GUFI-717298 format. One record per residue (C-alpha): x, y, z. Coordinates in steps of 0.001 Angstrom, whole numbers. Layout:
// residues N
east  north  up
X  Y  Z
...
***
This chain:
// residues 106
east  north  up
6787  -4512  -10929
6823  -874  -11342
3783  1130  -12629
4278  1538  -16352
2692  3919  -18617
2011  4188  -22132
3736  6852  -24662
3963  10315  -23008
5826  12153  -25872
5381  12186  -29530
7936  14348  -31969
6086  17092  -33588
2985  16868  -30992
4845  17229  -27639
3741  15876  -24424
376  13829  -24264
-1664  12446  -21596
-477  9505  -19561
-2380  6602  -19471
-1271  4046  -16565
-1705  363  -17636
-3996  -1590  -15359
-1841  -3956  -13241
-3177  -7181  -11157
-2345  -7707  -7583
760  -9826  -6954
-270  -13365  -5884
862  -14219  -2269
223  -16857  233
-2580  -15587  1978
-865  -13700  4714
-870  -10347  5285
2387  -8757  6577
3033  -5575  8519
6680  -4491  8477
7907  -1287  10609
10523  573  8500
12479  3184  10501
13302  6352  8702
15866  9237  9646
15080  10611  13051
12379  9318  15163
10100  8626  12072
8751  5280  11186
6188  3877  8655
4110  640  9022
4004  -1120  5965
1299  -3660  4838
1795  -6271  2155
125  -9027  991
-3425  -8006  536
-4596  -9780  -2611
-7295  -7174  -3540
-8220  -4981  -6226
-6709  -1303  -6433
-9830  299  -5624
-10257  -1935  -2582
-6789  -1428  -1391
-7362  2259  -1410
-10479  1817  601
-8436  -521  3068
-5917  2364  3172
-8402  5103  3888
-10268  2923  6864
-6787  2386  8337
-5926  5950  8210
-9054  7142  9909
-8456  4155  12822
-4692  5074  13200
-5536  8995  13138
-2487  9552  10814
-1515  9893  7327
-823  7162  4624
-735  6047  929
-870  3064  -1455
2288  2472  -3394
3214  -649  -5414
557  -2874  -3985
1455  -2038  -276
-173  342  1990
2233  2783  4052
1011  4307  7327
2826  6724  9174
4121  5843  12476
4607  2530  14426
703  1341  14335
1325  -2290  13601
-882  -3546  16560
-3959  -1367  15635
-3282  -2407  12084
-3328  -5969  12831
-6422  -6043  15115
-8351  -4195  12393
-7258  -6380  9596
-7944  -9529  11561
-11741  -8465  12156
-12226  -8111  8584
-11086  -11824  8444
-7292  -11550  7007
-4628  -13673  8505
-2065  -11329  9580
1598  -11532  10834
4078  -8721  12174
7388  -8987  10415
10677  -7333  10900
11759  -4860  13532
***
């Protein structure tokens, strides 16, 4: 489900401040999956899904993974995207935290 925001424009008042609605994490089967998505050229992104945690905790995990992998990353739509093919390092890190992890796709 996409991020939804409340009203952002009112006739007569113009643009008003956006207030995103709070979303619940999608329920899963308890398995964290790491997918490699290939972009154009030699670029790739490791995508982590299935973490059933709060949004703040997801951002915290993303920050830790970025430090461990020494690369950039972001949180989008309840998934974590880490630049590059870092699946093995991500898998080891998440398994140490007690998650059941599977590599999926390419």
